[in-house]
PAPA-683953 format. One record per residue: residue number from 0; x, y, z of N, C-alpha, C in turn. Coordinates in Angstrom, 1 decimal. Last residue first. Layout:
<sites>
   pos     n_px     n_py     n_pz    ca_px    ca_py    ca_pz     c_px     c_py     c_pz
   NUM        X        Y        Z        X        Y        Z        X        Y        Z
...
</sites>
This chain:
<sites>
   pos     n_px     n_py     n_pz    ca_px    ca_py    ca_pz     c_px     c_py     c_pz
   231    -25.4    -17.6    -20.6    -26.4    -16.5    -20.9    -25.8    -15.5    -21.9
   230    -23.2    -19.0    -20.2    -24.1    -19.5    -21.2    -25.1    -18.4    -21.6
   229    -22.0    -17.4    -18.2    -21.3    -17.6    -19.5    -22.3    -18.0    -20.6
   228    -23.8    -17.8    -16.2    -23.7    -16.5    -16.7    -23.0    -16.5    -18.0
   227    -23.4    -20.6    -15.7    -24.7    -20.1    -16.2    -24.7    -18.7    -16.8
   226    -20.8    -20.5    -14.8    -21.1    -21.3    -16.1    -22.5    -20.8    -16.6
   225    -21.1    -19.1    -12.5    -20.2    -18.6    -13.5    -20.6    -19.2    -14.9
   224    -22.6    -20.9    -11.0    -23.2    -19.5    -11.3    -22.4    -18.9    -12.5
   223    -20.9    -23.0    -10.8    -22.1    -23.2    -11.5    -22.7    -21.9    -11.9
   222    -18.9    -21.8     -9.2    -18.6    -22.3    -10.5    -19.8    -22.5    -11.4
   221    -20.3    -21.2     -6.9    -19.8    -20.1     -7.6    -19.4    -20.6     -9.1
   220    -20.7    -23.9     -6.0    -21.8    -23.1     -6.4    -21.4    -21.9     -7.2
   219    -18.0    -24.6     -5.6    -18.8    -25.3     -6.6    -20.0    -24.5     -7.0
   218    -17.5    -22.9     -3.5    -16.8    -22.6     -4.7    -17.5    -23.4     -5.9
   217    -18.9    -24.0     -1.5    -19.3    -22.7     -1.9    -18.7    -22.3     -3.3
   216    -17.6    -26.3     -0.9    -18.8    -26.4     -1.6    -19.4    -25.1     -2.1
   215    -15.4    -25.2      0.6    -15.2    -25.7     -0.8    -16.5    -25.8     -1.6
   214    -16.5    -22.2      2.3    -16.2    -23.7      2.3    -16.0    -24.1      0.8
   213    -15.0    -19.3      3.4    -15.8    -19.9      2.3    -15.5    -21.4      2.2
   212    -15.3    -17.6      6.4    -14.6    -18.6      5.7    -15.5    -19.1      4.6
   211    -16.8    -15.6      7.6    -15.4    -15.6      7.8    -14.6    -16.6      7.0
   210    -19.4    -13.6      6.2    -18.8    -14.9      6.5    -17.3    -14.8      6.7
   209    -20.2    -11.0      6.1    -21.2    -12.0      6.2    -20.7    -13.3      6.6
   208    -18.1     -9.3      5.6    -19.0     -8.9      6.7    -20.0    -10.0      7.0
   207    -16.9    -10.3      3.4    -16.2    -10.4      4.7    -17.0    -10.0      5.9
   206    -18.5     -9.5      1.3    -18.7    -10.9      1.8    -17.9    -11.1      3.1
   205    -17.7     -7.0      0.4    -18.8     -7.1      1.3    -19.0     -8.5      1.9
   204    -15.2     -5.7     -0.6    -15.3     -7.1     -0.1    -16.5     -7.2      0.9
   203    -15.4     -3.1     -1.3    -15.0     -4.0     -2.3    -15.1     -5.5     -1.9
   202    -16.3     -1.9      1.1    -17.1     -1.7     -0.1    -16.7     -2.8     -1.2
   201    -14.2     -2.6      2.8    -15.6     -3.1      3.1    -16.5     -3.0      1.8
   200    -12.1     -1.1      1.5    -12.1     -2.6      1.7    -13.4     -3.2      1.9
   199    -13.0      1.5      1.9    -12.9      1.0      0.6    -12.8     -0.6      0.6
   198    -12.8      1.6      4.7    -14.1      1.7      4.1    -14.1      1.2      2.6
   197    -10.0      1.3      5.0    -10.9      0.3      5.6    -12.3      0.4      4.9
   196     -9.1      3.6      3.6     -8.8      2.2      3.1     -9.7      1.2      3.7
   195    -10.1      5.5      5.3    -10.6      5.5      3.9    -10.3      4.1      3.3
   194     -8.6      5.1      7.6    -10.1      4.9      7.7    -10.6      4.8      6.3
   193     -6.1      5.8      6.6     -6.3      4.4      7.1     -7.8      4.1      7.1
   192     -6.6      8.5      6.1     -6.4      7.6      5.0     -6.5      6.2      5.4
   191     -6.9      9.3      8.8     -8.0      9.5      7.8     -7.8      8.6      6.6
   190     -4.4      8.7      9.9     -5.7      8.1     10.5     -6.8      8.2      9.5
   189     -2.7     10.3      8.4     -2.5      8.9      8.4     -3.8      8.2      8.9
   188     -3.7     12.8      9.2     -3.8     12.4      7.8     -3.7     10.9      7.7
   187     -3.0     12.8     11.9     -4.4     12.9     11.5     -4.6     12.4     10.1
   186     -0.2     12.8     11.7     -0.9     11.7     12.4     -2.4     11.7     12.0
   185      0.2     15.3     10.3      0.6     14.0      9.7     -0.1     12.8     10.4
   184     -0.8     17.1     12.2     -1.5     17.0     10.9     -1.1     15.7     10.2
   183      1.0     16.8     14.3     -0.4     16.4     14.5     -1.1     16.2     13.2
   182      3.4     17.7     13.0      3.3     16.3     13.6      1.9     15.9     13.7
   181      2.7     20.3     12.3      3.1     19.3     11.3      3.0     17.9     11.8
   180      2.2     21.4     14.8      1.2     21.4     13.8      1.5     20.3     12.8
   179      4.8     21.3     15.9      3.7     20.5     16.5      2.6     20.3     15.5
   178      6.0     23.2     14.3      6.5     21.8     14.3      5.4     20.9     14.8
   177      4.6     25.5     14.9      4.6     25.0     13.5      5.0     23.5     13.4
   176      5.2     25.9     17.5      3.8     25.6     17.2      3.7     25.0     15.7
   175      7.8     26.6     17.5      7.5     25.3     18.0      6.1     24.9     17.6
   174      9.9     28.1     15.5      8.5     28.2     15.8      8.0     26.8     16.2
   173     12.5     28.5     14.5     12.3     28.4     16.0     10.8     28.6     16.4
   172     13.1     28.4     11.9     12.7     29.7     12.4     12.4     29.7     13.9
   171     14.0     25.8     11.6     14.8     26.8     11.1     14.4     28.2     11.7
   170     11.8     24.3     12.6     13.1     24.2     13.2     14.0     25.4     12.9
   169      9.8     25.1     10.8      9.6     25.4     12.2     11.0     25.3     12.9
   168     10.8     24.0      8.4     10.6     25.5      8.5     10.5     25.9     10.0
   167     10.7     21.3      9.0     12.0     21.9      8.7     11.9     23.4      8.9
   166      7.9     20.9      9.6      9.0     20.5     10.5     10.3     21.3     10.3
   165      6.7     21.7      7.3      6.4     22.4      8.6      7.4     22.1      9.6
   164      7.5     19.9      5.5      8.0     21.2      5.4      7.7     22.1      6.6
   163      6.0     17.7      6.1      7.3     17.7      6.6      8.0     19.1      6.5
   162      3.8     18.0      4.5      3.7     18.4      5.9      5.0     18.4      6.6
   161      5.5     19.2      1.6      4.6     18.3      2.3      4.4     18.8      3.7
   160      7.6     19.6     -1.1      6.7     20.2     -0.2      5.7     19.2      0.3
   159     10.9     18.6     -1.2      9.6     18.2     -1.6      8.6     18.8     -0.6
   158     13.5     19.2     -0.4     12.7     20.3     -0.9     11.4     19.9     -1.4
   157     14.8     17.3      1.0     15.3     17.6     -0.3     14.4     18.6     -1.1
   156     13.3     17.4      3.4     14.8     17.6      3.4     15.4     17.9      2.1
   155     10.8     16.6      2.8     11.0     18.0      3.0     12.5     18.3      3.0
   154     10.7     13.8      2.7     11.0     14.5      1.5     11.2     16.0      1.6
   153      9.9     12.9      5.1     11.4     13.0      4.9     11.7     13.8      3.7
   152      7.2     12.6      5.0      7.7     13.9      5.6      9.2     14.1      5.4
   151      6.8     10.1      4.0      6.7     11.2      3.1      7.2     12.5      3.6
   150      6.7      8.4      6.2      7.9      8.5      5.5      7.9      9.7      4.5
   149      3.9      8.6      6.9      5.0      9.0      7.8      6.3      9.3      7.1
   148      2.6      7.6      4.7      2.3      9.0      5.1      3.4      9.5      6.0
   147      3.7      5.0      4.6      4.0      6.0      3.5      3.7      7.4      4.0
   146      2.6      3.9      7.0      4.1      4.0      6.8      4.4      5.0      5.7
   145     -0.1      3.9      6.4      0.4      4.7      7.5      1.9      4.9      7.4
   144     -0.1      2.3      4.0     -0.6      3.6      4.0     -0.1      4.5      5.2
   143      1.0     -0.2      4.9      1.7      0.6      3.9      1.2      2.1      3.9
   142     -1.1     -0.9      6.6      0.3     -0.7      7.2      1.1      0.2      6.2
   141     -3.2     -1.2      4.8     -3.3     -0.3      5.9     -1.9      0.1      6.5
   140     -2.2     -3.2      3.2     -2.4     -1.9      2.6     -2.5     -0.8      3.7
   139     -2.4     -5.4      5.0     -1.1     -4.9      4.5     -1.1     -3.5      3.9
   138     -5.1     -5.6      5.3     -4.3     -5.3      6.5     -2.9     -4.8      6.0
   137     -5.8     -6.3      2.7     -6.3     -5.1      3.2     -5.4     -4.6      4.4
   136     -4.6     -8.8      2.5     -4.1     -7.8      1.7     -4.5     -6.4      2.2
   135     -6.3    -10.2      4.3     -4.9    -10.1      4.6     -4.3     -9.0      3.8
   134     -8.8     -9.9      2.9     -8.6     -9.3      4.2     -7.2     -9.2      4.6
   133     -8.2    -11.3      0.3     -8.5     -9.9      0.5     -8.3     -9.3      1.9
   132     -8.0    -13.9     -0.2     -6.8    -13.3      0.5     -7.0    -11.8      0.8
   131    -10.4    -14.3     -1.5    -10.2    -14.9     -0.2     -9.0    -14.3      0.6
   130     -9.9    -12.8     -3.9    -11.0    -12.4     -2.9    -10.8    -13.0     -1.5
   129     -7.7    -14.4     -4.9     -7.5    -13.0     -4.6     -8.6    -12.5     -3.6
   128     -8.9    -17.0     -5.3     -7.8    -16.8     -4.4     -7.6    -15.3     -4.0
   127    -11.2    -16.4     -7.1    -11.3    -17.3     -5.8    -10.1    -16.9     -4.9
   126    -10.9    -14.8     -9.2    -12.3    -15.0     -8.7    -12.3    -15.8     -7.4
   125     -8.2    -14.7     -9.9     -9.0    -13.5     -9.8    -10.3    -13.6     -9.0
   124     -7.4    -17.5     -9.8     -6.7    -16.4     -9.0     -7.5    -15.2     -8.8
   123     -9.2    -18.7    -11.5     -9.1    -19.1    -10.1     -8.4    -18.0     -9.2
   122     -8.5    -17.5    -13.9     -9.8    -17.2    -13.3     -9.8    -17.6    -11.8
   121     -5.9    -18.8    -14.2     -6.1    -17.3    -14.2     -7.4    -16.9    -13.6
   120     -6.4    -21.5    -14.2     -5.5    -20.9    -13.2     -5.7    -19.4    -13.1
   119    -10.0    -22.0    -14.6     -8.6    -22.0    -15.1     -7.7    -21.4    -14.0
   118    -12.5    -23.9    -13.1    -11.8    -22.6    -13.1    -10.4    -22.8    -13.7
   117    -14.0    -26.3    -12.9    -13.6    -25.8    -14.2    -12.9    -24.4    -14.3
   116    -14.3    -27.6    -10.6    -15.5    -27.1    -11.2    -15.2    -26.4    -12.5
   115    -11.7    -28.2     -9.8    -12.6    -29.3    -10.1    -13.8    -28.8    -10.9
   114    -10.7    -25.7     -9.1    -10.1    -26.4    -10.3    -11.1    -27.5    -10.8
   113    -12.2    -25.3     -6.8    -12.3    -24.3     -7.9    -11.8    -25.0     -9.2
   112    -11.2    -27.4     -5.2    -12.7    -27.4     -5.6    -12.9    -26.4     -6.8
   111     -8.6    -26.7     -4.9     -8.9    -27.9     -5.6    -10.3    -27.9     -6.0
   110     -8.9    -24.3     -3.4     -8.3    -24.3     -4.7     -8.6    -25.5     -5.5
   109    -10.1    -25.4     -1.1    -10.8    -24.4     -1.9    -10.2    -24.3     -3.3
   108     -8.1    -26.9     -0.1     -9.3    -27.6     -0.5    -10.1    -26.6     -1.4
   107     -6.2    -25.0      0.7     -5.9    -25.8     -0.5     -7.1    -26.5     -1.0
   106     -7.2    -21.8      1.6     -7.4    -23.2      1.9     -7.1    -24.0      0.6
   105     -4.9    -19.2      1.6     -6.1    -19.7      1.0     -6.1    -21.3      1.2
   104     -2.5    -18.4      2.4     -3.4    -18.6      3.5     -4.7    -19.2      2.9
   103     -1.0    -17.6      0.2     -0.7    -18.9      0.8     -1.7    -19.3      1.9
   102     -2.0    -15.1     -0.2     -2.4    -16.1     -1.1     -2.1    -17.5     -0.6
   101     -0.8    -13.9      2.0     -2.2    -13.9      1.9     -2.7    -15.0      0.9
   100      2.0    -14.2      1.6      1.4    -14.9      2.7     -0.2    -14.9      2.6
    99      2.2    -12.6     -0.8      2.6    -14.0     -0.8      1.9    -14.8      0.4
    98      1.3    -10.1      0.2      0.6    -10.8     -0.9      0.9    -12.3     -0.9
    97      3.2     -9.6      2.2      1.8     -9.7      2.6      1.0    -10.4      1.5
    96      5.6     -9.5      0.7      5.4    -10.6      1.7      3.9    -10.7      2.1
    95      4.9     -7.1     -0.8      5.3     -8.4     -1.4      5.1     -9.6     -0.5
    94      4.6     -5.0      1.0      3.4     -5.6      0.4      3.7     -6.9     -0.3
    93      7.1     -4.1      2.0      6.1     -4.6      2.9      5.0     -5.4      2.2
    92      8.4     -3.3     -0.3      9.1     -4.2      0.7      8.1     -4.8      1.6
    91      6.6     -1.5     -1.4      6.8     -2.8     -2.0      7.5     -3.8     -1.1
    90      7.0      0.7      0.2      5.8      0.0      0.3      5.8     -1.4     -0.3
    89      9.7      1.3     -0.6      9.4      1.0      0.8      8.1      0.2      1.0
    88      9.2      1.9     -3.3     10.1      0.8     -2.9      9.9      0.4     -1.5
    87      7.5      4.1     -3.0      7.0      2.9     -3.7      7.9      1.7     -3.3
    86      9.3      6.0     -1.9      8.1      5.5     -1.1      7.5      4.2     -1.7
    85     10.9      6.4     -4.2     11.5      5.9     -2.9     10.4      5.3     -2.0
    84      9.1      7.4     -6.0      9.8      6.2     -6.3     10.3      5.6     -5.1
    83      8.4      9.8     -4.7      7.4      8.8     -5.0      8.0      7.4     -5.3
    82     10.8     11.2     -4.8     10.3     10.8     -3.5      9.2      9.7     -3.7
    81     11.0     11.5     -7.6     12.1     10.9     -6.8     11.6     10.4     -5.5
    80      8.8     13.0     -8.3      8.9     11.6     -8.8     10.0     10.8     -8.0
    79      9.3     15.5     -7.3      8.4     14.7     -6.6      8.5     13.2     -7.0
    78     12.8     16.5     -7.5     11.6     16.1     -8.2     10.6     15.2     -7.3
    77     15.2     17.1     -6.4     14.0     17.8     -5.9     12.7     17.4     -6.5
    76     17.0     15.7     -8.1     16.9     15.4     -6.6     15.6     15.9     -6.0
    75     15.5     14.6    -11.2     16.2     15.5    -10.4     16.0     15.2     -8.9
    74     15.9     11.2    -12.5     15.1     12.4    -12.1     16.0     13.4    -11.4
    73     17.1      8.8    -13.3     17.2     10.0    -14.1     16.4     11.2    -13.8
    72     17.2      6.5    -11.8     16.0      6.7    -12.7     16.1      8.0    -13.5
    71     19.8      6.7    -10.6     19.3      5.4    -11.2     18.2      5.7    -12.2
    70     20.1      9.2     -9.7     21.2      8.7    -10.6     20.7      7.5    -11.3
    69     17.9      9.5     -8.0     18.0     10.3     -9.2     19.1      9.9    -10.2
    68     18.5      7.5     -6.0     17.5      7.2     -7.0     17.6      8.2     -8.2
    67     20.4      8.5     -4.1     20.8      7.5     -5.1     19.8      7.4     -6.2
    66     19.0     10.2     -2.4     20.2     10.8     -3.2     20.6      9.8     -4.3
    65     17.1      8.6     -1.3     16.7      9.8     -2.0     17.8     10.4     -2.9
    64     18.8      6.8      0.0     18.0      6.3     -1.1     17.5      7.5     -2.0
    63     19.9      8.4      2.1     20.7      7.9      1.0     20.0      7.4     -0.2
    62     17.3      8.8      3.5     18.0      9.9      2.9     19.0      9.4      1.8
    61     16.4      6.2      4.3     15.6      7.0      3.4     16.5      8.1      2.7
    60     18.4      3.2      4.3     18.0      4.5      4.9     17.4      5.4      3.9
    59     17.2      0.1      3.5     18.0      1.2      3.0     17.5      2.5      3.7
    58     15.5     -1.8      4.3     16.7     -1.7      5.1     17.5     -0.5      4.7
    57     13.6     -2.1      2.4     13.2     -1.4      3.6     14.4     -1.1      4.5
    56     14.9     -3.6      0.5     14.5     -2.2      0.2     14.2     -1.4      1.5
    55     15.0     -6.1      1.5     16.2     -5.3      1.5     15.9     -3.8      1.3
    54     12.6     -7.3      0.8     12.8     -6.8      2.2     14.0     -5.9      2.3
    53     13.0     -7.9     -1.8     12.0     -6.9     -1.5     12.2     -6.4     -0.1
    52     14.9    -10.0     -1.5     15.2     -8.7     -2.3     14.3     -7.6     -1.9
    51     13.4    -11.8      0.0     14.6    -11.2      0.5     15.0     -9.9     -0.2
    50     11.3    -12.5     -1.7     11.0    -11.8     -0.4     12.3    -11.2      0.2
    49     12.8    -13.6     -3.8     11.9    -12.5     -4.1     11.6    -11.7     -2.8
    48     14.2    -15.8     -2.6     14.9    -14.7     -3.3     14.0    -13.5     -3.4
    47     12.1    -17.4     -1.5     13.1    -16.8     -0.6     13.8    -15.6     -1.3
    46     10.6    -18.1     -3.8     10.0    -17.3     -2.7     11.1    -16.6     -1.9
    45     11.4    -19.7     -5.8     11.7    -18.3     -6.0     11.3    -17.5     -4.7
    44     10.5    -22.2     -5.1     11.9    -22.0     -5.1     12.3    -20.5     -5.2
    43      7.6    -21.9     -5.4      8.2    -21.8     -4.1      9.7    -21.7     -4.1
    42      5.6    -20.3     -7.2      6.8    -21.0     -7.5      7.7    -20.9     -6.2
    41      3.5    -19.0     -5.9      3.2    -20.0     -6.9      4.4    -20.9     -7.2
    40      4.5    -17.1     -4.2      3.6    -18.1     -3.7      3.5    -19.3     -4.6
    39      6.1    -15.5     -5.8      6.7    -16.1     -4.6      5.8    -17.2     -4.0
    38      4.1    -14.8     -7.8      5.3    -15.6     -8.1      5.9    -16.3     -6.9
    37      2.5    -13.2     -6.1      2.0    -14.4     -6.8      3.1    -15.3     -7.2
    36      4.2    -11.1     -5.5      3.7    -12.0     -4.4      3.2    -13.3     -5.0
    35      4.5    -10.0     -8.1      5.6    -10.5     -7.3      5.2    -11.5     -6.2
    34      1.8     -9.3     -8.7      2.5    -10.3     -9.5      3.7    -10.9     -8.8
    33      1.4     -7.4     -6.4      0.5     -8.5     -6.7      1.2     -9.6     -7.6
    32      3.3     -5.3     -6.3      3.4     -6.4     -5.3      2.6     -7.6     -5.7
    31      2.3     -3.4     -8.1      3.5     -4.2     -8.4      3.7     -5.4     -7.5
    30      0.0     -2.6     -6.7     -0.1     -3.2     -8.0      1.1     -4.0     -8.4
    29      1.1     -1.6     -4.2      0.1     -2.7     -4.2      0.0     -3.4     -5.6
    28      2.7      0.4     -5.1      3.3     -0.7     -4.3      2.4     -1.9     -4.3
    27      0.8      2.1     -6.3      1.9      1.5     -7.1      2.5      0.3     -6.4
    26     -0.7      3.0     -4.1     -1.3      2.3     -5.2     -0.3      1.5     -6.0
    25      1.3      4.3     -2.6      0.4      3.2     -2.0     -0.2      2.4     -3.1
    24      2.4      6.1     -4.3      3.2      5.0     -3.8      2.4      3.9     -3.2
    23      0.1      7.9     -4.8      0.7      7.1     -5.8      1.6      5.9     -5.3
    22     -0.4      9.1     -2.1     -1.3      8.1     -2.7     -0.7      7.3     -3.8
    21      1.7     10.9     -1.3      1.5      9.6     -0.6      0.6      8.6     -1.4
    20      1.7     13.2     -2.7      2.9     12.5     -2.7      2.7     11.1     -2.1
    19     -0.9     14.1     -2.3     -0.4     13.9     -3.7      0.8     13.0     -3.7
    18     -0.8     14.5      0.5     -1.7     13.5     -0.1     -1.2     13.1     -1.5
    17      0.9     16.7      0.6      1.3     15.4      1.3      0.5     14.2      0.7
    16     -0.5     18.7     -0.6      0.8     18.2     -1.2      1.2     16.9     -0.7
    15     -2.6     18.9      1.3     -2.9     18.4     -0.1     -1.6     17.9     -0.8
    14     -1.0     19.9      3.4     -1.7     18.6      3.5     -2.1     18.0      2.2
    13     -0.2     22.3      2.4      0.8     21.3      2.6      0.2     19.9      2.8
    12     -2.7     23.6      2.4     -2.0     23.4      1.2     -0.9     22.3      1.3
    11     -3.3     23.6      5.1     -4.2     22.9      4.2     -3.5     22.6      2.9
    10     -1.2     25.2      6.0     -1.4     23.9      6.6     -2.2     23.0      5.6
     9     -1.9     27.6      4.7     -0.6     26.9      4.4     -0.7     25.5      4.9
     8     -4.3     28.3      5.9     -4.3     28.0      4.4     -3.0     27.3      4.1
     7     -3.6     28.7      8.5     -4.4     27.6      8.2     -4.4     27.2      6.7
     6     -2.0     30.7      9.7     -1.4     29.9      8.6     -2.3     28.7      8.3
     5     -3.1     31.9     11.8     -2.7     32.8     10.7     -2.2     32.0      9.5
     4     -3.5     29.9     13.6     -4.7     30.5     13.0     -4.3     31.4     11.8
     3     -0.8     29.2     14.1     -1.7     28.3     13.5     -2.9     29.0     12.8
     2      0.3     31.5     15.4      0.8     31.1     14.1     -0.2     30.2     13.4
     1     -1.2     31.5     17.7     -1.4     32.6     16.8     -0.9     32.2     15.4
     0     -0.4     29.6     19.4     -1.5     29.3     18.5     -1.8     30.4     17.5
</sites>
């Protein structure tokens, strides 16, 4: 425990480094997965190809991917951008299917009701389908968050500073407390970020706390409200 109390500043610094490496892939994988998942759900002939290609990313071992990406995207091996790109691909592999399945879970009657009251395909997606698929997407983001925090530790092998650096340094110097500290800190960070995602989801989707399902007639009401707001 002497090592821990003497190196709290180092642990905090590596935690911040880990957050900086983890947050961009979580956000990027979600943003990129939205149009891909929409395509997979909207145009069924493309579903199998899109989901299969996305799923293949997760089958690539992390270390070979970290050595291949610099050649493809032109970054240096030790660049944080290299690790962020790799983590984004892994997150994308999970989120594309989640987005496609989430949009597919929206009741067809709700879609028809939204179209009947005058929603365009674009507005129906943003105002009806995406909010209703929100709980499913939130579950997917939570999985991606925990997975990304875990995988980010691998970056220490190529010199990317993170909580994984405590693993490698602890092994090299034979300091068991440093290794355990890195493991515990990684788990705690994953739990904290997961909790933050849950709170963000509740803030963005307050309706999920009041009702579990929106009936088609509710869409008609939403359509009338939208028309009134547009007229105002």
